[in-house]
mmCIF file as Biopython writes it, N, C-alpha, C and O atoms, coordinates in Angstrom:
data_model
#
loop_
_atom_site.group_PDB
_atom_site.id
_atom_site.type_symbol
_atom_site.label_atom_id
_atom_site.label_alt_id
_atom_site.label_comp_id
_atom_site.label_asym_id
_atom_site.label_entity_id
_atom_site.label_seq_id
_atom_site.pdbx_PDB_ins_code
_atom_site.Cartn_x
_atom_site.Cartn_y
_atom_site.Cartn_z
_atom_site.occupancy
_atom_site.B_iso_or_equiv
_atom_site.auth_seq_id
_atom_site.auth_asym_id
_atom_site.pdbx_PDB_model_num
ATOM 1   N N  . MET A ? 1  ? -89.256  4.233   -21.114 1.0 0.0 1  A 1 
ATOM 2   C CA . MET A ? 1  ? -90.692  4.241   -21.206 1.0 0.0 1  A 1 
ATOM 3   C C  . MET A ? 1  ? -91.271  3.553   -19.958 1.0 0.0 1  A 1 
ATOM 4   O O  . MET A ? 1  ? -90.856  2.453   -19.592 1.0 0.0 1  A 1 
ATOM 5   N N  . LYS A ? 2  ? -92.220  4.214   -19.326 1.0 0.0 2  A 1 
ATOM 6   C CA . LYS A ? 2  ? -92.834  3.633   -18.143 1.0 0.0 2  A 1 
ATOM 7   C C  . LYS A ? 2  ? -93.818  2.547   -18.531 1.0 0.0 2  A 1 
ATOM 8   O O  . LYS A ? 2  ? -94.484  2.611   -19.564 1.0 0.0 2  A 1 
ATOM 9   N N  . ARG A ? 3  ? -93.883  1.562   -17.677 1.0 0.0 3  A 1 
ATOM 10  C CA . ARG A ? 3  ? -94.814  0.467   -17.899 1.0 0.0 3  A 1 
ATOM 11  C C  . ARG A ? 3  ? -96.113  0.790   -17.165 1.0 0.0 3  A 1 
ATOM 12  O O  . ARG A ? 3  ? -96.111  1.091   -15.971 1.0 0.0 3  A 1 
ATOM 13  N N  . GLN A ? 4  ? -97.215  0.722   -17.896 1.0 0.0 4  A 1 
ATOM 14  C CA . GLN A ? 4  ? -98.501  1.027   -17.270 1.0 0.0 4  A 1 
ATOM 15  C C  . GLN A ? 4  ? -98.909  -0.088  -16.320 1.0 0.0 4  A 1 
ATOM 16  O O  . GLN A ? 4  ? -98.656  -1.266  -16.573 1.0 0.0 4  A 1 
ATOM 17  N N  . LYS A ? 5  ? -99.540  0.302   -15.232 1.0 0.0 5  A 1 
ATOM 18  C CA . LYS A ? 5  ? -100.065 -0.701  -14.313 1.0 0.0 5  A 1 
ATOM 19  C C  . LYS A ? 5  ? -101.298 -1.339  -14.940 1.0 0.0 5  A 1 
ATOM 20  O O  . LYS A ? 5  ? -102.077 -0.694  -15.641 1.0 0.0 5  A 1 
ATOM 21  N N  . ARG A ? 6  ? -101.442 -2.610  -14.664 1.0 0.0 6  A 1 
ATOM 22  C CA . ARG A ? 6  ? -102.632 -3.282  -15.146 1.0 0.0 6  A 1 
ATOM 23  C C  . ARG A ? 6  ? -103.843 -2.814  -14.365 1.0 0.0 6  A 1 
ATOM 24  O O  . ARG A ? 6  ? -103.732 -2.342  -13.233 1.0 0.0 6  A 1 
ATOM 25  N N  . ASP A ? 7  ? -104.971 -2.949  -14.974 1.0 0.0 7  A 1 
ATOM 26  C CA . ASP A ? 7  ? -106.225 -2.628  -14.320 1.0 0.0 7  A 1 
ATOM 27  C C  . ASP A ? 7  ? -106.381 -3.523  -13.092 1.0 0.0 7  A 1 
ATOM 28  O O  . ASP A ? 7  ? -106.273 -4.745  -13.201 1.0 0.0 7  A 1 
ATOM 29  N N  . MET A ? 8  ? -106.634 -2.930  -11.930 1.0 0.0 8  A 1 
ATOM 30  C CA . MET A ? 8  ? -106.700 -3.734  -10.713 1.0 0.0 8  A 1 
ATOM 31  C C  . MET A ? 8  ? -107.892 -4.684  -10.713 1.0 0.0 8  A 1 
ATOM 32  O O  . MET A ? 8  ? -107.852 -5.716  -10.043 1.0 0.0 8  A 1 
ATOM 33  N N  . TYR A ? 9  ? -108.944 -4.358  -11.445 1.0 0.0 9  A 1 
ATOM 34  C CA . TYR A ? 9  ? -110.092 -5.248  -11.520 1.0 0.0 9  A 1 
ATOM 35  C C  . TYR A ? 9  ? -109.764 -6.495  -12.338 1.0 0.0 9  A 1 
ATOM 36  O O  . TYR A ? 9  ? -110.131 -7.609  -11.963 1.0 0.0 9  A 1 
ATOM 37  N N  . ALA A ? 10 ? -109.077 -6.299  -13.447 1.0 0.0 10 A 1 
ATOM 38  C CA . ALA A ? 10 ? -108.680 -7.438  -14.282 1.0 0.0 10 A 1 
ATOM 39  C C  . ALA A ? 10 ? -107.690 -8.329  -13.533 1.0 0.0 10 A 1 
ATOM 40  O O  . ALA A ? 10 ? -107.757 -9.555  -13.621 1.0 0.0 10 A 1 
ATOM 41  N N  . ARG A ? 11 ? -106.782 -7.708  -12.805 1.0 0.0 11 A 1 
ATOM 42  C CA . ARG A ? 11 ? -105.808 -8.472  -12.031 1.0 0.0 11 A 1 
ATOM 43  C C  . ARG A ? 11 ? -106.484 -9.265  -10.911 1.0 0.0 11 A 1 
ATOM 44  O O  . ARG A ? 11 ? -106.109 -10.406 -10.638 1.0 0.0 11 A 1 
ATOM 45  N N  . ALA A ? 12 ? -107.482 -8.655  -10.265 1.0 0.0 12 A 1 
ATOM 46  C CA . ALA A ? 12 ? -108.216 -9.349  -9.204  1.0 0.0 12 A 1 
ATOM 47  C C  . ALA A ? 12 ? -109.006 -10.516 -9.787  1.0 0.0 12 A 1 
ATOM 48  O O  . ALA A ? 12 ? -109.061 -11.586 -9.180  1.0 0.0 12 A 1 
ATOM 49  N N  . PHE A ? 13 ? -109.617 -10.324 -10.954 1.0 0.0 13 A 1 
ATOM 50  C CA . PHE A ? 13 ? -110.366 -11.403 -11.604 1.0 0.0 13 A 1 
ATOM 51  C C  . PHE A ? 13 ? -109.441 -12.569 -11.930 1.0 0.0 13 A 1 
ATOM 52  O O  . PHE A ? 13 ? -109.778 -13.728 -11.686 1.0 0.0 13 A 1 
ATOM 53  N N  . LYS A ? 14 ? -108.277 -12.254 -12.480 1.0 0.0 14 A 1 
ATOM 54  C CA . LYS A ? 14 ? -107.319 -13.300 -12.847 1.0 0.0 14 A 1 
ATOM 55  C C  . LYS A ? 14 ? -106.844 -14.083 -11.633 1.0 0.0 14 A 1 
ATOM 56  O O  . LYS A ? 14 ? -106.776 -15.311 -11.667 1.0 0.0 14 A 1 
ATOM 57  N N  . ARG A ? 15 ? -106.516 -13.372 -10.564 1.0 0.0 15 A 1 
ATOM 58  C CA . ARG A ? 15 ? -106.059 -14.058 -9.350  1.0 0.0 15 A 1 
ATOM 59  C C  . ARG A ? 15 ? -107.169 -14.908 -8.736  1.0 0.0 15 A 1 
ATOM 60  O O  . ARG A ? 15 ? -106.914 -15.997 -8.222  1.0 0.0 15 A 1 
ATOM 61  N N  . GLY A ? 16 ? -108.395 -14.407 -8.792  1.0 0.0 16 A 1 
ATOM 62  C CA . GLY A ? 16 ? -109.526 -15.173 -8.292  1.0 0.0 16 A 1 
ATOM 63  C C  . GLY A ? 16 ? -109.777 -16.412 -9.130  1.0 0.0 16 A 1 
ATOM 64  O O  . GLY A ? 16 ? -110.091 -17.479 -8.603  1.0 0.0 16 A 1 
ATOM 65  N N  . TYR A ? 17 ? -109.635 -16.262 -10.449 1.0 0.0 17 A 1 
ATOM 66  C CA . TYR A ? 17 ? -109.820 -17.404 -11.342 1.0 0.0 17 A 1 
ATOM 67  C C  . TYR A ? 17 ? -108.785 -18.486 -11.041 1.0 0.0 17 A 1 
ATOM 68  O O  . TYR A ? 17 ? -109.118 -19.667 -10.936 1.0 0.0 17 A 1 
ATOM 69  N N  . LEU A ? 18 ? -107.550 -18.076 -10.908 1.0 0.0 18 A 1 
ATOM 70  C CA . LEU A ? 18 ? -106.492 -19.049 -10.637 1.0 0.0 18 A 1 
ATOM 71  C C  . LEU A ? 18 ? -106.678 -19.724 -9.279  1.0 0.0 18 A 1 
ATOM 72  O O  . LEU A ? 18 ? -106.364 -20.904 -9.125  1.0 0.0 18 A 1 
ATOM 73  N N  . ALA A ? 19 ? -107.189 -18.979 -8.292  1.0 0.0 19 A 1 
ATOM 74  C CA . ALA A ? 19 ? -107.474 -19.571 -6.988  1.0 0.0 19 A 1 
ATOM 75  C C  . ALA A ? 19 ? -108.619 -20.569 -7.098  1.0 0.0 19 A 1 
ATOM 76  O O  . ALA A ? 19 ? -108.583 -21.626 -6.468  1.0 0.0 19 A 1 
ATOM 77  N N  . GLY A ? 20 ? -109.631 -20.247 -7.889  1.0 0.0 20 A 1 
ATOM 78  C CA . GLY A ? 20 ? -110.765 -21.146 -8.068  1.0 0.0 20 A 1 
ATOM 79  C C  . GLY A ? 20 ? -110.394 -22.424 -8.780  1.0 0.0 20 A 1 
ATOM 80  O O  . GLY A ? 20 ? -110.835 -23.506 -8.392  1.0 0.0 20 A 1 
ATOM 81  N N  . VAL A ? 21 ? -109.592 -22.312 -9.812  1.0 0.0 21 A 1 
ATOM 82  C CA . VAL A ? 21 ? -109.162 -23.489 -10.569 1.0 0.0 21 A 1 
ATOM 83  C C  . VAL A ? 21 ? -108.303 -24.399 -9.697  1.0 0.0 21 A 1 
ATOM 84  O O  . VAL A ? 21 ? -108.359 -25.622 -9.822  1.0 0.0 21 A 1 
ATOM 85  N N  . SER A ? 22 ? -107.513 -23.798 -8.818  1.0 0.0 22 A 1 
ATOM 86  C CA . SER A ? 22 ? -106.647 -24.618 -7.966  1.0 0.0 22 A 1 
ATOM 87  C C  . SER A ? 22 ? -107.391 -25.193 -6.762  1.0 0.0 22 A 1 
ATOM 88  O O  . SER A ? 22 ? -106.809 -25.942 -5.977  1.0 0.0 22 A 1 
ATOM 89  N N  . GLY A ? 23 ? -108.679 -24.847 -6.606  1.0 0.0 23 A 1 
ATOM 90  C CA . GLY A ? 23 ? -109.489 -25.453 -5.560  1.0 0.0 23 A 1 
ATOM 91  C C  . GLY A ? 23 ? -109.459 -24.741 -4.220  1.0 0.0 23 A 1 
ATOM 92  O O  . GLY A ? 23 ? -109.873 -25.310 -3.210  1.0 0.0 23 A 1 
ATOM 93  N N  . LYS A ? 24 ? -108.979 -23.514 -4.194  1.0 0.0 24 A 1 
ATOM 94  C CA . LYS A ? 24 ? -108.931 -22.793 -2.924  1.0 0.0 24 A 1 
ATOM 95  C C  . LYS A ? 24 ? -110.322 -22.276 -2.547  1.0 0.0 24 A 1 
ATOM 96  O O  . LYS A ? 24 ? -111.194 -22.104 -3.400  1.0 0.0 24 A 1 
ATOM 97  N N  . SER A ? 25 ? -110.502 -22.037 -1.263  1.0 0.0 25 A 1 
ATOM 98  C CA . SER A ? 25 ? -111.772 -21.550 -0.741  1.0 0.0 25 A 1 
ATOM 99  C C  . SER A ? 25 ? -111.962 -20.077 -1.087  1.0 0.0 25 A 1 
ATOM 100 O O  . SER A ? 25 ? -110.990 -19.333 -1.219  1.0 0.0 25 A 1 
ATOM 101 N N  . LYS A ? 26 ? -113.219 -19.662 -1.232  1.0 0.0 26 A 1 
ATOM 102 C CA . LYS A ? 26 ? -113.461 -18.240 -1.507  1.0 0.0 26 A 1 
ATOM 103 C C  . LYS A ? 26 ? -113.154 -17.378 -0.291  1.0 0.0 26 A 1 
ATOM 104 O O  . LYS A ? 26 ? -113.019 -16.160 -0.407  1.0 0.0 26 A 1 
ATOM 105 N N  . ASP A ? 27 ? -113.046 -18.001 0.863   1.0 0.0 27 A 1 
ATOM 106 C CA . ASP A ? 27 ? -112.670 -17.261 2.068   1.0 0.0 27 A 1 
ATOM 107 C C  . ASP A ? 27 ? -111.202 -16.836 2.047   1.0 0.0 27 A 1 
ATOM 108 O O  . ASP A ? 27 ? -110.774 -16.050 2.892   1.0 0.0 27 A 1 
ATOM 109 N N  . SER A ? 28 ? -110.436 -17.343 1.096   1.0 0.0 28 A 1 
ATOM 110 C CA . SER A ? 28 ? -109.023 -16.986 1.013   1.0 0.0 28 A 1 
ATOM 111 C C  . SER A ? 28 ? -108.784 -15.700 0.222   1.0 0.0 28 A 1 
ATOM 112 O O  . SER A ? 28 ? -107.641 -15.369 -0.094  1.0 0.0 28 A 1 
ATOM 113 N N  . CYS A ? 29 ? -109.853 -14.978 -0.096  1.0 0.0 29 A 1 
ATOM 114 C CA . CYS A ? 29 ? -109.719 -13.717 -0.835  1.0 0.0 29 A 1 
ATOM 115 C C  . CYS A ? 29 ? -108.937 -12.714 0.003   1.0 0.0 29 A 1 
ATOM 116 O O  . CYS A ? 29 ? -109.341 -12.402 1.123   1.0 0.0 29 A 1 
ATOM 117 N N  . PRO A ? 30 ? -107.818 -12.201 -0.524  1.0 0.0 30 A 1 
ATOM 118 C CA . PRO A ? 30 ? -106.975 -11.295 0.264   1.0 0.0 30 A 1 
ATOM 119 C C  . PRO A ? 30 ? -107.378 -9.825  0.159   1.0 0.0 30 A 1 
ATOM 120 O O  . PRO A ? 30 ? -106.743 -8.975  0.783   1.0 0.0 30 A 1 
ATOM 121 N N  . LEU A ? 31 ? -108.405 -9.508  -0.604  1.0 0.0 31 A 1 
ATOM 122 C CA . LEU A ? 31 ? -108.741 -8.115  -0.902  1.0 0.0 31 A 1 
ATOM 123 C C  . LEU A ? 31 ? -109.765 -7.542  0.068   1.0 0.0 31 A 1 
ATOM 124 O O  . LEU A ? 31 ? -110.636 -8.256  0.564   1.0 0.0 31 A 1 
ATOM 125 N N  . GLU A ? 32 ? -109.647 -6.251  0.329   1.0 0.0 32 A 1 
ATOM 126 C CA . GLU A ? 32 ? -110.523 -5.571  1.282   1.0 0.0 32 A 1 
ATOM 127 C C  . GLU A ? 32 ? -111.569 -4.698  0.596   1.0 0.0 32 A 1 
ATOM 128 O O  . GLU A ? 32 ? -112.710 -4.638  1.053   1.0 0.0 32 A 1 
ATOM 129 N N  . GLN A ? 33 ? -111.202 -4.017  -0.494  1.0 0.0 33 A 1 
ATOM 130 C CA . GLN A ? 33 ? -112.125 -3.108  -1.175  1.0 0.0 33 A 1 
ATOM 131 C C  . GLN A ? 33 ? -113.279 -3.901  -1.788  1.0 0.0 33 A 1 
ATOM 132 O O  . GLN A ? 33 ? -113.063 -4.944  -2.406  1.0 0.0 33 A 1 
ATOM 133 N N  . ALA A ? 34 ? -114.495 -3.406  -1.616  1.0 0.0 34 A 1 
ATOM 134 C CA . ALA A ? 34 ? -115.691 -4.142  -2.024  1.0 0.0 34 A 1 
ATOM 135 C C  . ALA A ? 34 ? -115.730 -4.421  -3.535  1.0 0.0 34 A 1 
ATOM 136 O O  . ALA A ? 34 ? -116.038 -5.540  -3.946  1.0 0.0 34 A 1 
ATOM 137 N N  . GLU A ? 35 ? -115.425 -3.424  -4.353  1.0 0.0 35 A 1 
ATOM 138 C CA . GLU A ? 35 ? -115.520 -3.599  -5.808  1.0 0.0 35 A 1 
ATOM 139 C C  . GLU A ? 35 ? -114.472 -4.577  -6.330  1.0 0.0 35 A 1 
ATOM 140 O O  . GLU A ? 35 ? -114.761 -5.430  -7.169  1.0 0.0 35 A 1 
ATOM 141 N N  . VAL A ? 36 ? -113.259 -4.439  -5.821  1.0 0.0 36 A 1 
ATOM 142 C CA . VAL A ? 36 ? -112.172 -5.316  -6.254  1.0 0.0 36 A 1 
ATOM 143 C C  . VAL A ? 36 ? -112.403 -6.731  -5.729  1.0 0.0 36 A 1 
ATOM 144 O O  . VAL A ? 36 ? -112.131 -7.711  -6.423  1.0 0.0 36 A 1 
ATOM 145 N N  . ARG A ? 37 ? -112.904 -6.827  -4.502  1.0 0.0 37 A 1 
ATOM 146 C CA . ARG A ? 37 ? -113.224 -8.136  -3.920  1.0 0.0 37 A 1 
ATOM 147 C C  . ARG A ? 37 ? -114.290 -8.841  -4.739  1.0 0.0 37 A 1 
ATOM 148 O O  . ARG A ? 37 ? -114.227 -10.058 -4.918  1.0 0.0 37 A 1 
ATOM 149 N N  . GLN A ? 38 ? -115.277 -8.092  -5.242  1.0 0.0 38 A 1 
ATOM 150 C CA . GLN A ? 38 ? -116.325 -8.685  -6.067  1.0 0.0 38 A 1 
ATOM 151 C C  . GLN A ? 38 ? -115.754 -9.236  -7.369  1.0 0.0 38 A 1 
ATOM 152 O O  . GLN A ? 38 ? -116.181 -10.299 -7.822  1.0 0.0 38 A 1 
ATOM 153 N N  . GLU A ? 39 ? -114.808 -8.546  -7.974  1.0 0.0 39 A 1 
ATOM 154 C CA . GLU A ? 39 ? -114.167 -9.061  -9.192  1.0 0.0 39 A 1 
ATOM 155 C C  . GLU A ? 39 ? -113.391 -10.336 -8.904  1.0 0.0 39 A 1 
ATOM 156 O O  . GLU A ? 39 ? -113.411 -11.273 -9.702  1.0 0.0 39 A 1 
ATOM 157 N N  . TRP A ? 40 ? -112.704 -10.372 -7.757  1.0 0.0 40 A 1 
ATOM 158 C CA . TRP A ? 40 ? -111.971 -11.579 -7.362  1.0 0.0 40 A 1 
ATOM 159 C C  . TRP A ? 40 ? -112.940 -12.739 -7.214  1.0 0.0 40 A 1 
ATOM 160 O O  . TRP A ? 40 ? -112.660 -13.846 -7.676  1.0 0.0 40 A 1 
ATOM 161 N N  . LEU A ? 41 ? -114.088 -12.493 -6.568  1.0 0.0 41 A 1 
ATOM 162 C CA . LEU A ? 41 ? -115.089 -13.553 -6.385  1.0 0.0 41 A 1 
ATOM 163 C C  . LEU A ? 41 ? -115.695 -13.997 -7.718  1.0 0.0 41 A 1 
ATOM 164 O O  . LEU A ? 41 ? -115.982 -15.180 -7.900  1.0 0.0 41 A 1 
ATOM 165 N N  . ASN A ? 42 ? -115.892 -13.060 -8.652  1.0 0.0 42 A 1 
ATOM 166 C CA . ASN A ? 42 ? -116.377 -13.437 -9.985  1.0 0.0 42 A 1 
ATOM 167 C C  . ASN A ? 42 ? -115.387 -14.361 -10.679 1.0 0.0 42 A 1 
ATOM 168 O O  . ASN A ? 42 ? -115.775 -15.361 -11.283 1.0 0.0 42 A 1 
ATOM 169 N N  . GLY A ? 43 ? -114.107 -14.020 -10.589 1.0 0.0 43 A 1 
ATOM 170 C CA . GLY A ? 43 ? -113.076 -14.881 -11.160 1.0 0.0 43 A 1 
ATOM 171 C C  . GLY A ? 43 ? -113.019 -16.221 -10.460 1.0 0.0 43 A 1 
ATOM 172 O O  . GLY A ? 43 ? -112.845 -17.256 -11.104 1.0 0.0 43 A 1 
ATOM 173 N N  . TRP A ? 44 ? -113.163 -16.211 -9.138  1.0 0.0 44 A 1 
ATOM 174 C CA . TRP A ? 44 ? -113.155 -17.457 -8.364  1.0 0.0 44 A 1 
ATOM 175 C C  . TRP A ? 44 ? -114.304 -18.368 -8.783  1.0 0.0 44 A 1 
ATOM 176 O O  . TRP A ? 44 ? -114.112 -19.572 -8.951  1.0 0.0 44 A 1 
ATOM 177 N N  . ARG A ? 45 ? -115.501 -17.800 -8.953  1.0 0.0 45 A 1 
ATOM 178 C CA . ARG A ? 45 ? -116.658 -18.597 -9.373  1.0 0.0 45 A 1 
ATOM 179 C C  . ARG A ? 45 ? -116.436 -19.226 -10.746 1.0 0.0 45 A 1 
ATOM 180 O O  . ARG A ? 45 ? -116.743 -20.399 -10.960 1.0 0.0 45 A 1 
ATOM 181 N N  . GLU A ? 46 ? -115.905 -18.439 -11.664 1.0 0.0 46 A 1 
ATOM 182 C CA . GLU A ? 46 ? -115.634 -18.976 -12.996 1.0 0.0 46 A 1 
ATOM 183 C C  . GLU A ? 46 ? -114.561 -20.054 -12.947 1.0 0.0 46 A 1 
ATOM 184 O O  . GLU A ? 46 ? -114.656 -21.060 -13.651 1.0 0.0 46 A 1 
ATOM 185 N N  . GLY A ? 47 ? -113.546 -19.850 -12.124 1.0 0.0 47 A 1 
ATOM 186 C CA . GLY A ? 47 ? -112.489 -20.849 -11.964 1.0 0.0 47 A 1 
ATOM 187 C C  . GLY A ? 47 ? -113.017 -22.142 -11.363 1.0 0.0 47 A 1 
ATOM 188 O O  . GLY A ? 47 ? -112.652 -23.230 -11.807 1.0 0.0 47 A 1 
ATOM 189 N N  . ARG A ? 48 ? -113.876 -22.027 -10.354 1.0 0.0 48 A 1 
ATOM 190 C CA . ARG A ? 48 ? -114.463 -23.237 -9.743  1.0 0.0 48 A 1 
ATOM 191 C C  . ARG A ? 48 ? -115.344 -23.971 -10.747 1.0 0.0 48 A 1 
ATOM 192 O O  . ARG A ? 48 ? -115.330 -25.201 -10.802 1.0 0.0 48 A 1 
ATOM 193 N N  . THR A ? 49 ? -116.104 -23.233 -11.533 1.0 0.0 49 A 1 
ATOM 194 C CA . THR A ? 49 ? -116.942 -23.857 -12.559 1.0 0.0 49 A 1 
ATOM 195 C C  . THR A ? 49 ? -116.083 -24.619 -13.550 1.0 0.0 49 A 1 
ATOM 196 O O  . THR A ? 49 ? -116.404 -25.747 -13.924 1.0 0.0 49 A 1 
ATOM 197 N N  . ASP A ? 50 ? -114.994 -24.003 -13.974 1.0 0.0 50 A 1 
ATOM 198 C CA . ASP A ? 50 ? -114.092 -24.684 -14.907 1.0 0.0 50 A 1 
ATOM 199 C C  . ASP A ? 50 ? -113.455 -25.916 -14.268 1.0 0.0 50 A 1 
ATOM 200 O O  . ASP A ? 50 ? -113.245 -26.927 -14.939 1.0 0.0 50 A 1 
ATOM 201 N N  . GLN A ? 51 ? -113.149 -25.834 -12.978 1.0 0.0 51 A 1 
ATOM 202 C CA . GLN A ? 51 ? -112.561 -26.992 -12.300 1.0 0.0 51 A 1 
ATOM 203 C C  . GLN A ? 51 ? -113.584 -28.127 -12.240 1.0 0.0 51 A 1 
ATOM 204 O O  . GLN A ? 51 ? -113.243 -29.283 -12.494 1.0 0.0 51 A 1 
ATOM 205 N N  . TRP A ? 52 ? -114.819 -27.808 -11.911 1.0 0.0 52 A 1 
ATOM 206 C CA . TRP A ? 52 ? -115.865 -28.825 -11.818 1.0 0.0 52 A 1 
ATOM 207 C C  . TRP A ? 52 ? -116.153 -29.463 -13.174 1.0 0.0 52 A 1 
ATOM 208 O O  . TRP A ? 52 ? -116.520 -30.636 -13.247 1.0 0.0 52 A 1 
ATOM 209 N N  . GLU A ? 53 ? -115.984 -28.679 -14.262 1.0 0.0 53 A 1 
ATOM 210 C CA . GLU A ? 53 ? -116.230 -29.196 -15.610 1.0 0.0 53 A 1 
ATOM 211 C C  . GLU A ? 53 ? -115.009 -29.915 -16.183 1.0 0.0 53 A 1 
ATOM 212 O O  . GLU A ? 53 ? -115.036 -30.377 -17.323 1.0 0.0 53 A 1 
ATOM 213 N N  . GLY A ? 54 ? -113.954 -30.006 -15.403 1.0 0.0 54 A 1 
ATOM 214 C CA . GLY A ? 54 ? -112.768 -30.731 -15.842 1.0 0.0 54 A 1 
ATOM 215 C C  . GLY A ? 54 ? -111.811 -29.917 -16.682 1.0 0.0 54 A 1 
ATOM 216 O O  . GLY A ? 54 ? -110.980 -30.487 -17.389 1.0 0.0 54 A 1 
ATOM 217 N N  . MET A ? 55 ? -111.904 -28.608 -16.626 1.0 0.0 55 A 1 
ATOM 218 C CA . MET A ? 55 ? -111.035 -27.737 -17.420 1.0 0.0 55 A 1 
ATOM 219 C C  . MET A ? 55 ? -109.745 -27.423 -16.671 1.0 0.0 55 A 1 
ATOM 220 O O  . MET A ? 55 ? -109.357 -26.260 -16.558 1.0 0.0 55 A 1 
ATOM 221 N N  . THR A ? 56 ? -109.088 -28.444 -16.167 1.0 0.0 56 A 1 
ATOM 222 C CA . THR A ? 56 ? -107.825 -28.247 -15.467 1.0 0.0 56 A 1 
ATOM 223 C C  . THR A ? 56 ? -106.725 -28.932 -16.253 1.0 0.0 56 A 1 
ATOM 224 O O  . THR A ? 56 ? -106.990 -29.826 -17.056 1.0 0.0 56 A 1 
ATOM 225 N N  . GLY A ? 57 ? -105.508 -28.519 -16.024 1.0 0.0 57 A 1 
ATOM 226 C CA . GLY A ? 57 ? -104.377 -29.122 -16.725 1.0 0.0 57 A 1 
ATOM 227 C C  . GLY A ? 57 ? -104.420 -28.834 -18.217 1.0 0.0 57 A 1 
ATOM 228 O O  . GLY A ? 57 ? -104.676 -27.702 -18.628 1.0 0.0 57 A 1 
ATOM 229 N N  . VAL A ? 58 ? -104.176 -29.831 -19.009 1.0 0.0 58 A 1 
ATOM 230 C CA . VAL A ? 58 ? -104.121 -29.674 -20.462 1.0 0.0 58 A 1 
ATOM 231 C C  . VAL A ? 58 ? -105.498 -29.356 -21.034 1.0 0.0 58 A 1 
ATOM 232 O O  . VAL A ? 58 ? -105.599 -28.659 -22.043 1.0 0.0 58 A 1 
ATOM 233 N N  . SER A ? 59 ? -106.550 -29.851 -20.410 1.0 0.0 59 A 1 
ATOM 234 C CA . SER A ? 59 ? -107.905 -29.604 -20.900 1.0 0.0 59 A 1 
ATOM 235 C C  . SER A ? 59 ? -108.286 -28.131 -20.841 1.0 0.0 59 A 1 
ATOM 236 O O  . SER A ? 59 ? -109.061 -27.660 -21.673 1.0 0.0 59 A 1 
ATOM 237 N N  . GLY A ? 60 ? -107.757 -27.406 -19.879 1.0 0.0 60 A 1 
ATOM 238 C CA . GLY A ? 60 ? -108.131 -26.011 -19.699 1.0 0.0 60 A 1 
ATOM 239 C C  . GLY A ? 60 ? -107.094 -25.016 -20.170 1.0 0.0 60 A 1 
ATOM 240 O O  . GLY A ? 60 ? -107.211 -23.828 -19.868 1.0 0.0 60 A 1 
ATOM 241 N N  . ILE A ? 61 ? -106.098 -25.453 -20.890 1.0 0.0 61 A 1 
ATOM 242 C CA . ILE A ? 61 ? -105.020 -24.547 -21.283 1.0 0.0 61 A 1 
ATOM 243 C C  . ILE A ? 61 ? -105.515 -23.447 -22.231 1.0 0.0 61 A 1 
ATOM 244 O O  . ILE A ? 61 ? -104.996 -22.331 -22.217 1.0 0.0 61 A 1 
ATOM 245 N N  . HIS A ? 62 ? -106.513 -23.767 -23.047 1.0 0.0 62 A 1 
ATOM 246 C CA . HIS A ? 62 ? -107.062 -22.748 -23.946 1.0 0.0 62 A 1 
ATOM 247 C C  . HIS A ? 62 ? -107.789 -21.661 -23.158 1.0 0.0 62 A 1 
ATOM 248 O O  . HIS A ? 62 ? -107.801 -20.503 -23.574 1.0 0.0 62 A 1 
ATOM 249 N N  . LYS A ? 63 ? -108.385 -22.014 -22.045 1.0 0.0 63 A 1 
ATOM 250 C CA . LYS A ? 63 ? -109.091 -21.051 -21.215 1.0 0.0 63 A 1 
ATOM 251 C C  . LYS A ? 63 ? -108.094 -20.177 -20.452 1.0 0.0 63 A 1 
ATOM 252 O O  . LYS A ? 63 ? -108.335 -18.984 -20.269 1.0 0.0 63 A 1 
ATOM 253 N N  . LEU A ? 64 ? -107.000 -20.748 -20.014 1.0 0.0 64 A 1 
ATOM 254 C CA . LEU A ? 64 ? -105.997 -20.016 -19.245 1.0 0.0 64 A 1 
ATOM 255 C C  . LEU A ? 64 ? -105.383 -18.881 -20.060 1.0 0.0 64 A 1 
ATOM 256 O O  . LEU A ? 64 ? -105.058 -17.833 -19.502 1.0 0.0 64 A 1 
ATOM 257 N N  . ALA A ? 65 ? -105.223 -19.065 -21.345 1.0 0.0 65 A 1 
ATOM 258 C CA . ALA A ? 65 ? -104.650 -18.022 -22.193 1.0 0.0 65 A 1 
ATOM 259 C C  . ALA A ? 65 ? -105.522 -16.777 -22.187 1.0 0.0 65 A 1 
ATOM 260 O O  . ALA A ? 65 ? -105.006 -15.660 -22.207 1.0 0.0 65 A 1 
ATOM 261 N N  . ASN A ? 66 ? -106.838 -16.959 -22.160 1.0 0.0 66 A 1 
ATOM 262 C CA . ASN A ? 66 ? -107.740 -15.813 -22.134 1.0 0.0 66 A 1 
ATOM 263 C C  . ASN A ? 66 ? -107.685 -15.083 -20.798 1.0 0.0 66 A 1 
ATOM 264 O O  . ASN A ? 66 ? -107.892 -13.871 -20.750 1.0 0.0 66 A 1 
ATOM 265 N N  . VAL A ? 67 ? -107.418 -15.784 -19.745 1.0 0.0 67 A 1 
ATOM 266 C CA . VAL A ? 67 ? -107.382 -15.173 -18.423 1.0 0.0 67 A 1 
ATOM 267 C C  . VAL A ? 67 ? -106.076 -14.421 -18.203 1.0 0.0 67 A 1 
ATOM 268 O O  . VAL A ? 67 ? -106.088 -13.329 -17.636 1.0 0.0 67 A 1 
ATOM 269 N N  . THR A ? 68 ? -104.966 -14.973 -18.632 1.0 0.0 68 A 1 
ATOM 270 C CA . THR A ? 68 ? -103.670 -14.371 -18.329 1.0 0.0 68 A 1 
ATOM 271 C C  . THR A ? 68 ? -103.342 -13.165 -19.208 1.0 0.0 68 A 1 
ATOM 272 O O  . THR A ? 68 ? -102.390 -12.447 -18.898 1.0 0.0 68 A 1 
ATOM 273 N N  . THR A ? 69 ? -104.076 -12.909 -20.279 1.0 0.0 69 A 1 
ATOM 274 C CA . THR A ? 69 ? -103.776 -11.764 -21.119 1.0 0.0 69 A 1 
ATOM 275 C C  . THR A ? 69 ? -104.317 -10.480 -20.543 1.0 0.0 69 A 1 
ATOM 276 O O  . THR A ? 69 ? -103.890 -9.401  -20.953 1.0 0.0 69 A 1 
ATOM 277 N N  . ALA A ? 70 ? -105.233 -10.557 -19.614 1.0 0.0 70 A 1 
ATOM 278 C CA . ALA A ? 70 ? -105.848 -9.344  -19.058 1.0 0.0 70 A 1 
ATOM 279 C C  . ALA A ? 70 ? -104.923 -8.644  -18.080 1.0 0.0 70 A 1 
ATOM 280 O O  . ALA A ? 70 ? -105.285 -7.608  -17.521 1.0 0.0 70 A 1 
#
């Protein structure tokens, strides 16, 4: 049985979120396509917000589960 590829938008959002939570700059976005890049930036913004609110480490583990399932 073939494994379906994940939606590239969801994957870009997840990678952006993880970059934001880890404190990386939004300039580190590796994507070129405008739509996919926008999803990465949306995830990055949400990740940075969670980092600023202290949702890192054990405090943010409940949030990480929602991000990694996509």
